C-alpha positions as CSV (number, residue, x, y, z in Angstrom):
1,M,-25.4,-51.6,90.9
2,P,-27.9,-50.2,88.4
3,S,-27.7,-51.4,84.8
4,S,-29.6,-50.8,81.6
5,L,-31.8,-53.8,82.5
6,T,-32.7,-52.6,86.0
7,A,-35.8,-50.5,86.4
8,S,-36.1,-47.8,89.0
9,Q,-37.9,-48.4,92.3
10,E,-40.6,-46.0,91.2
11,E,-41.2,-47.9,87.9
12,L,-41.2,-51.2,89.8
13,K,-43.7,-49.9,92.4
14,A,-46.0,-48.5,89.7
15,A,-45.9,-51.8,87.9
16,K,-46.6,-53.7,91.2
17,V,-43.6,-56.0,90.8
18,P,-43.1,-58.1,93.9
19,L,-39.8,-57.6,95.8
20,G,-38.6,-61.1,95.0
21,W,-38.7,-60.3,91.3
22,R,-36.8,-57.0,91.5
23,D,-33.4,-58.1,90.1
24,Q,-31.0,-57.2,87.3
25,C,-33.7,-58.1,84.7
26,S,-36.5,-56.2,86.2
27,A,-36.8,-53.7,83.3
28,L,-37.6,-56.6,81.0
29,L,-40.2,-58.0,83.4
30,I,-42.4,-54.9,83.3
31,P,-43.3,-55.1,79.6
32,L,-43.6,-58.9,79.8
33,N,-46.1,-58.7,82.6
34,T,-48.0,-56.0,80.8
35,C,-48.2,-58.1,77.7
36,R,-49.3,-61.1,79.7
37,R,-52.1,-59.2,81.3
38,E,-53.3,-57.8,77.9
39,N,-53.3,-61.3,76.4
40,F,-54.9,-63.1,79.3
41,Y,-51.7,-65.1,80.0
42,L,-52.1,-67.1,76.8
43,P,-48.9,-69.2,76.5
44,W,-48.2,-68.5,72.8
45,T,-48.3,-64.8,73.2
46,C,-45.5,-62.5,74.4
47,E,-42.9,-65.0,73.3
48,N,-40.3,-62.3,72.4
49,E,-40.6,-60.6,75.7
50,R,-40.5,-63.9,77.6
51,H,-37.4,-65.1,75.7
52,G,-35.6,-61.8,76.4
53,Y,-36.4,-62.0,80.1
54,E,-35.4,-65.7,80.4
55,K,-32.1,-65.0,78.5
56,C,-31.4,-62.2,80.9
57,Q,-32.1,-64.4,83.9
58,Y,-29.8,-67.1,82.4
59,D,-27.0,-64.7,81.8
60,D,-27.3,-63.3,85.3
61,M,-27.2,-66.8,86.8
62,M,-24.0,-67.6,84.7
63,R,-22.4,-64.4,85.8
64,R,-23.1,-65.2,89.5
65,M,-21.8,-68.8,89.0
66,K,-18.5,-67.5,87.5
67,K,-18.1,-65.0,90.3
68,M,-18.7,-67.7,92.9
69,S,-16.2,-70.1,91.3
70,K,-13.6,-67.3,91.3
71,L,-14.2,-66.7,94.9
72,K,-13.9,-70.4,95.8
73,L,-10.7,-70.7,93.8
74,Q,-9.3,-67.6,95.6
75,Q,-10.2,-69.0,99.0
76,A,-8.6,-72.3,98.1
77,E,-5.4,-70.6,97.1
78,E,-5.4,-68.5,100.3
79,T,-5.9,-71.7,102.3
80,A,-3.0,-73.4,100.5
81,E,-0.8,-70.4,101.1
82,A,-1.6,-70.4,104.8
83,A,-0.9,-74.1,105.0
84,E,2.5,-73.6,103.3
85,A,3.3,-70.8,105.7
86,I,2.7,-73.0,108.7
87,I,5.0,-75.8,107.4
């Protein structure tokens, strides 16, 4: 499911992004890592890039949590319907 925040496999490979970091926010990680390398990982640099990447990660986590809660609710409803059918 490619989105505007997902980099292509070729871009990720060229930027040497590890497989574990290739997610929905990978397009924001490439410029962040480039900025970090250029500034020797100083913590007060690259704040805008880091904030954008962390916001994307947070939004992705919230999206997954909402999806999971909907799935759990759906499963609970199906279980309740099955229990009513038995009675």
